[in-house]
C-alpha positions as CSV (number, residue, x, y, z in Angstrom):
1,M,107.1,-58.6,-145.7
2,S,103.8,-57.9,-147.5
3,G,100.9,-58.2,-145.5
4,H,99.7,-60.5,-147.7
5,T,102.5,-63.1,-147.0
6,A,102.4,-62.1,-143.2
7,R,99.0,-63.2,-143.4
8,S,99.3,-66.3,-145.3
9,D,102.0,-67.2,-142.8
10,L,99.9,-66.8,-140.1
11,A,97.3,-68.7,-141.3
12,T,99.8,-71.4,-141.7
13,A,101.1,-71.3,-138.4
14,L,97.3,-71.5,-136.9
15,T,96.7,-74.6,-139.0
16,D,99.7,-76.5,-138.0
17,A,99.2,-75.5,-134.3
18,A,95.7,-76.6,-134.4
19,R,97.0,-80.0,-135.9
20,L,99.4,-80.1,-133.4
21,L,96.9,-79.6,-130.6
22,S,94.2,-81.8,-131.7
23,D,96.8,-84.7,-131.4
24,A,98.1,-83.9,-128.0
25,Q,96.9,-85.7,-124.9
26,D,98.9,-83.7,-122.4
27,V,99.2,-79.8,-122.4
28,T,100.3,-77.6,-120.4
29,L,99.9,-73.7,-120.6
30,F,102.0,-71.1,-119.6
31,A,101.2,-67.4,-118.9
32,H,104.1,-64.6,-118.2
33,I,105.0,-63.8,-114.7
34,N,102.5,-61.5,-112.9
35,P,99.8,-62.5,-115.5
36,D,97.1,-60.1,-116.6
37,A,94.0,-60.9,-118.0
38,D,95.6,-61.3,-121.7
39,A,98.2,-64.0,-120.5
40,L,96.0,-65.7,-118.6
41,G,92.8,-65.2,-120.2
42,S,94.6,-66.7,-123.1
43,A,95.8,-69.8,-121.4
44,L,92.9,-70.5,-119.5
45,A,90.4,-70.3,-122.9
46,L,92.8,-72.4,-124.7
47,G,93.2,-75.2,-121.7
48,R,89.6,-75.4,-121.3
49,A,88.6,-76.3,-125.2
50,L,91.6,-78.4,-124.8
51,R,89.9,-80.4,-121.8
52,A,86.8,-80.7,-123.3
53,R,88.6,-82.2,-126.5
54,G,89.7,-84.9,-123.5
55,A,93.3,-83.8,-123.2
56,T,95.0,-83.4,-120.1
57,A,95.2,-79.5,-119.5
58,R,96.8,-77.4,-116.8
59,V,97.5,-73.8,-116.6
60,S,100.5,-72.2,-114.8
61,F,103.2,-69.0,-114.4
62,G,106.2,-68.7,-112.2
63,W,105.2,-66.0,-110.1
64,P,103.1,-65.3,-108.0
65,G,101.7,-68.2,-106.1
66,E,98.0,-67.9,-107.3
67,P,96.4,-65.5,-109.6
68,P,95.6,-62.1,-108.7
69,V,92.2,-61.9,-107.2
70,S,90.5,-60.0,-110.1
71,L,91.3,-62.9,-112.3
72,R,90.7,-65.9,-110.1
73,S,86.7,-66.2,-111.2
74,L,88.0,-66.8,-115.1
75,D,89.4,-70.0,-113.5
76,G,86.2,-72.1,-113.2
77,D,87.7,-75.3,-113.9
78,G,90.5,-75.6,-111.7
79,L,93.1,-75.7,-114.3
80,V,95.7,-73.1,-112.5
81,V,98.4,-75.3,-110.9
82,P,101.4,-74.2,-108.9
83,A,104.6,-73.4,-110.5
84,D,106.4,-76.1,-108.6
85,E,103.4,-79.0,-109.9
86,V,104.3,-78.0,-113.5
87,P,106.4,-81.6,-115.3
88,A,109.4,-81.0,-115.5
89,A,109.6,-81.2,-119.4
90,P,105.9,-81.0,-120.7
91,P,105.5,-83.1,-123.8
92,T,103.3,-80.2,-125.1
93,L,104.0,-77.0,-124.1
94,V,101.6,-73.8,-124.8
95,V,103.4,-70.4,-124.0
96,C,100.6,-67.2,-124.2
97,D,101.5,-63.8,-124.5
98,T,105.1,-63.8,-123.5
99,G,107.4,-62.0,-125.5
100,S,110.9,-64.0,-124.4
101,L,111.9,-66.5,-122.1
102,Q,112.9,-63.9,-119.3
103,R,109.0,-63.4,-118.8
104,L,108.3,-67.0,-117.7
105,G,110.7,-66.4,-114.5
106,P,111.4,-69.7,-112.9
107,L,109.2,-71.7,-115.2
108,S,111.7,-70.6,-118.5
109,D,113.8,-74.0,-118.3
110,R,110.6,-76.0,-118.9
111,V,111.0,-74.9,-122.4
112,A,114.3,-75.8,-123.0
113,A,113.2,-79.5,-121.1
114,T,110.6,-79.9,-123.2
115,I,112.5,-78.9,-126.3
116,A,115.3,-81.4,-125.3
117,A,112.9,-84.6,-125.0
118,G,111.5,-84.0,-128.3
119,G,108.3,-82.0,-127.5
120,D,106.5,-79.3,-128.8
121,V,106.3,-75.7,-127.6
122,V,104.0,-73.2,-128.9
123,V,104.4,-70.0,-128.7
124,I,101.1,-67.2,-129.2
125,D,101.7,-63.7,-128.6
126,H,101.3,-60.6,-130.3
127,H,104.3,-58.2,-129.1
128,V,106.5,-57.3,-131.7
129,A,110.1,-58.2,-130.1
130,N,109.1,-62.1,-129.2
131,T,112.1,-63.7,-129.6
132,R,110.8,-67.0,-131.0
133,Y,112.2,-69.2,-128.6
134,G,109.4,-72.1,-129.5
135,T,109.1,-74.9,-131.4
136,H,106.1,-73.3,-132.8
137,H,105.2,-69.7,-133.2
138,V,101.8,-68.0,-133.9
139,I,102.5,-64.7,-133.6
140,D,100.5,-61.4,-135.1
141,E,102.3,-58.4,-134.3
142,H,99.2,-56.6,-135.0
143,A,96.6,-58.3,-133.0
144,E,95.6,-55.7,-130.4
145,A,95.6,-58.7,-127.9
146,T,96.8,-62.4,-127.6
147,V,93.3,-63.7,-127.1
148,L,92.2,-62.9,-130.6
149,I,95.0,-65.1,-131.9
150,V,93.7,-67.3,-129.4
151,L,90.1,-67.2,-130.7
152,R,91.3,-67.9,-134.6
153,L,93.2,-71.0,-133.4
154,L,89.8,-72.1,-131.0
155,D,87.7,-72.0,-134.5
156,E,90.8,-73.9,-136.1
157,L,90.6,-76.4,-133.7
158,G,86.6,-76.4,-134.2
159,A,85.8,-75.7,-130.7
160,E,82.8,-74.2,-129.3
161,V,83.4,-70.7,-127.5
162,D,81.1,-71.3,-125.0
163,L,80.4,-68.6,-121.8
164,P,83.3,-69.6,-119.8
165,I,85.8,-69.7,-122.8
166,A,84.2,-66.1,-124.1
167,R,84.5,-64.6,-120.2
168,C,88.1,-65.3,-120.3
169,L,88.9,-63.9,-124.3
170,Y,86.7,-60.8,-123.2
171,A,88.6,-60.2,-120.0
172,G,92.0,-60.1,-122.3
173,L,90.2,-58.5,-124.8
174,V,88.7,-55.0,-122.7
175,T,92.3,-55.1,-120.6
176,D,94.9,-55.0,-123.6
177,T,92.7,-52.7,-125.8
178,R,92.0,-50.3,-123.0
179,S,88.2,-50.8,-122.9
180,F,88.3,-50.7,-126.6
181,R,90.3,-47.1,-127.4
182,H,92.9,-49.2,-129.2
183,A,90.5,-51.7,-131.1
184,S,90.4,-52.0,-135.0
185,A,86.5,-52.8,-136.5
186,D,87.4,-56.4,-136.4
187,T,88.2,-56.5,-132.8
188,H,84.7,-54.8,-132.0
189,R,83.3,-57.6,-134.2
190,A,85.3,-60.4,-132.2
191,A,83.8,-58.4,-129.2
192,A,80.5,-58.7,-130.3
193,R,80.7,-62.7,-130.8
194,L,81.7,-62.6,-127.1
195,L,78.8,-61.0,-125.8
196,D,76.4,-63.1,-128.3
197,A,78.1,-66.4,-126.3
198,G,76.5,-64.4,-122.9
199,V,79.3,-62.6,-121.6
200,D,78.2,-59.8,-119.0
201,P,80.5,-56.8,-120.0
202,E,79.8,-54.8,-116.5
203,A,80.4,-58.0,-114.5
204,T,83.6,-59.1,-116.2
205,T,84.8,-55.4,-116.7
206,R,84.4,-54.1,-112.8
207,P,86.7,-56.5,-110.9
208,L,89.7,-55.9,-113.5
209,L,89.3,-52.4,-113.9
210,D,86.9,-50.6,-111.4
211,T,87.4,-52.5,-108.3
212,H,90.0,-51.3,-105.4
213,P,90.5,-52.3,-101.9
214,F,90.4,-49.1,-99.5
215,R,94.3,-49.6,-98.8
216,W,94.5,-48.5,-102.5
217,M,93.5,-45.2,-101.9
218,G,96.3,-44.2,-99.4
219,M,98.7,-45.8,-101.5
220,L,97.4,-43.5,-104.7
221,S,97.6,-40.4,-102.6
222,G,101.0,-40.9,-101.3
223,V,102.1,-42.0,-104.7
224,L,100.9,-39.4,-106.5
225,G,101.5,-36.4,-104.2
226,E,105.4,-37.4,-105.0
227,A,105.0,-37.6,-108.7
228,K,107.1,-35.3,-111.1
229,L,106.5,-33.8,-114.4
230,E,109.2,-32.8,-116.6
231,E,107.6,-31.1,-119.5
232,S,110.8,-30.5,-121.5
233,A,111.5,-34.0,-121.4
234,A,110.8,-36.9,-123.9
235,G,112.2,-34.2,-126.6
236,G,109.8,-31.6,-125.3
237,L,106.9,-33.9,-125.8
238,G,106.3,-34.1,-121.8
239,F,107.2,-36.8,-119.4
240,V,105.7,-37.7,-116.2
241,H,106.6,-40.6,-113.5
242,A,105.9,-41.7,-110.0
243,T,107.7,-44.3,-107.9
244,V,105.7,-46.8,-105.9
245,R,108.3,-47.9,-102.7
246,L,107.9,-51.0,-101.0
247,E,106.5,-49.1,-98.0
248,H,103.8,-47.2,-100.3
249,A,103.0,-51.2,-101.6
250,A,102.6,-52.6,-98.2
251,G,99.5,-55.0,-98.2
252,L,98.7,-54.4,-101.7
253,G,98.6,-57.1,-104.2
254,S,100.5,-56.5,-107.7
255,E,97.8,-55.9,-109.6
256,E,96.8,-52.7,-107.4
257,I,100.4,-51.1,-108.2
258,D,100.3,-52.1,-111.9
259,S,97.1,-50.2,-112.1
260,V,99.0,-46.7,-111.0
261,I,100.2,-46.2,-114.5
262,D,96.5,-45.8,-115.5
263,V,96.0,-43.0,-113.2
264,V,99.7,-41.3,-113.9
265,R,99.1,-41.5,-117.7
266,T,96.0,-39.1,-117.6
267,T,98.4,-36.0,-117.3
268,S,97.4,-33.9,-119.9
269,E,100.7,-32.1,-120.3
270,A,102.9,-35.5,-121.0
271,E,103.3,-37.6,-124.1
272,V,105.0,-40.1,-121.7
273,A,104.1,-41.8,-118.4
274,A,106.4,-43.9,-116.4
275,V,105.8,-45.6,-112.8
276,L,108.7,-47.1,-111.0
277,K,107.6,-50.1,-108.6
278,E,110.1,-51.2,-106.4
279,T,110.0,-55.2,-106.6
280,A,113.1,-55.4,-104.0
281,P,115.3,-53.2,-102.4
282,G,116.7,-51.4,-105.2
283,R,115.3,-53.3,-107.5
284,W,112.5,-51.6,-110.0
285,S,109.7,-52.9,-112.3
286,V,109.1,-49.5,-115.0
287,S,105.9,-49.6,-116.9
288,L,106.0,-47.1,-119.7
289,R,102.8,-45.8,-121.6
290,A,102.6,-43.0,-124.3
291,D,99.6,-41.6,-125.9
292,S,100.5,-41.3,-129.8
293,L,103.6,-39.6,-130.5
294,V,106.8,-41.7,-128.9
295,D,107.7,-45.6,-129.5
296,V,108.1,-46.3,-125.7
297,G,108.6,-49.8,-126.9
298,R,111.9,-49.0,-128.2
299,A,112.9,-47.2,-125.1
300,A,111.8,-50.0,-123.2
301,A,114.2,-52.1,-125.0
302,A,117.3,-50.0,-124.7
303,C,116.9,-50.1,-121.1
304,G,116.6,-54.0,-121.4
305,G,113.0,-54.4,-121.4
306,G,110.5,-54.6,-124.6
307,G,106.7,-54.2,-125.6
308,H,104.5,-52.3,-127.8
309,R,105.1,-49.0,-129.2
310,L,102.4,-47.4,-126.7
311,A,102.7,-49.6,-123.8
312,S,105.9,-51.5,-122.6
313,G,108.0,-52.0,-119.8
314,F,111.3,-53.0,-118.3
315,T,113.2,-53.9,-115.1
316,A,116.3,-52.2,-113.4
317,E,118.1,-52.3,-110.4
318,G,119.8,-49.0,-108.3
319,E,118.4,-45.9,-107.4
320,P,115.5,-44.5,-109.1
321,E,117.0,-41.2,-109.9
322,D,119.8,-43.4,-112.4
323,V,117.0,-45.5,-113.6
324,L,115.4,-42.3,-114.4
325,A,118.0,-40.7,-116.1
326,A,118.7,-43.6,-118.2
327,L,114.9,-43.8,-119.5
328,R,115.2,-40.2,-119.9
329,K,117.9,-40.6,-122.4
330,A,116.0,-43.6,-124.1
331,L,112.9,-41.5,-124.5
332,D,115.0,-38.7,-126.2
333,E,116.4,-41.0,-128.4
334,A,112.9,-43.1,-129.0
335,P,111.4,-42.9,-132.8
336,R,108.6,-40.5,-133.2
337,L,105.0,-42.1,-134.5
338,G,102.8,-40.5,-136.9
């Protein structure tokens, strides 16, 4: 597909989604399980705009029972509801930043129920491997964050991007671009627009990226002390990995555990970094990052997951040594970039 055709298709999808949502009276918005700032910020920003237009709007996700601590201040309107309060078949469903039904966890059945009842499921996402499981798809794999697509949709709706909406969008933007390390000129212009709306970048960013409980440092010390560097792995480009076991994670939230990858990835001798996080005995959630040369999205797909070229993940069961063995093979076979 040519770039021109892709842009035309996206513009059409945005127009169609805006028309649908303009007429909707009851809208449920989903983020993926264990939501990050891009997923939850996208849902909250759009939900606030729809409520301002007179629609009933609610936001939810399958797990955990409430938003991560660092994201709770984004929900100034009280839009988030527990998963068990979501209608069995929402008449209009919007799913944000979620590449597959599996990422919705226990709420995945609402998608099929909505479609079976003749309702609409609008999928808004930037993941290349999105499985197109809705009735309408607003997907731009070139967007650095889903919040950028939501911003364009808000413009199509003629919605005001007020300060609360701008904060939600900025939170998703600063986190998914790694503090604008991976951001185009257009993305910087979008950030400037959000700052013009009144966003305080320090106050918004600090709880997302620079604040942890004291217990986090003890966990980090134990995990990093057992990290391993394999300089010959990943086709000789280097592979560093760490394992967060249940005993390490005791008393900490998922966002604290998820932040470990950002420390591990700073290893200069390794192109690829991985963190195995034990979510239940013998069950692992694996985060992958690459600097610039290895397509870890393809490696994650080979292990049953997916994601972006430089940031991805998958889940696995078994002993960590077996998970790592499968991952090493996938990394050796993953395409090289550049």
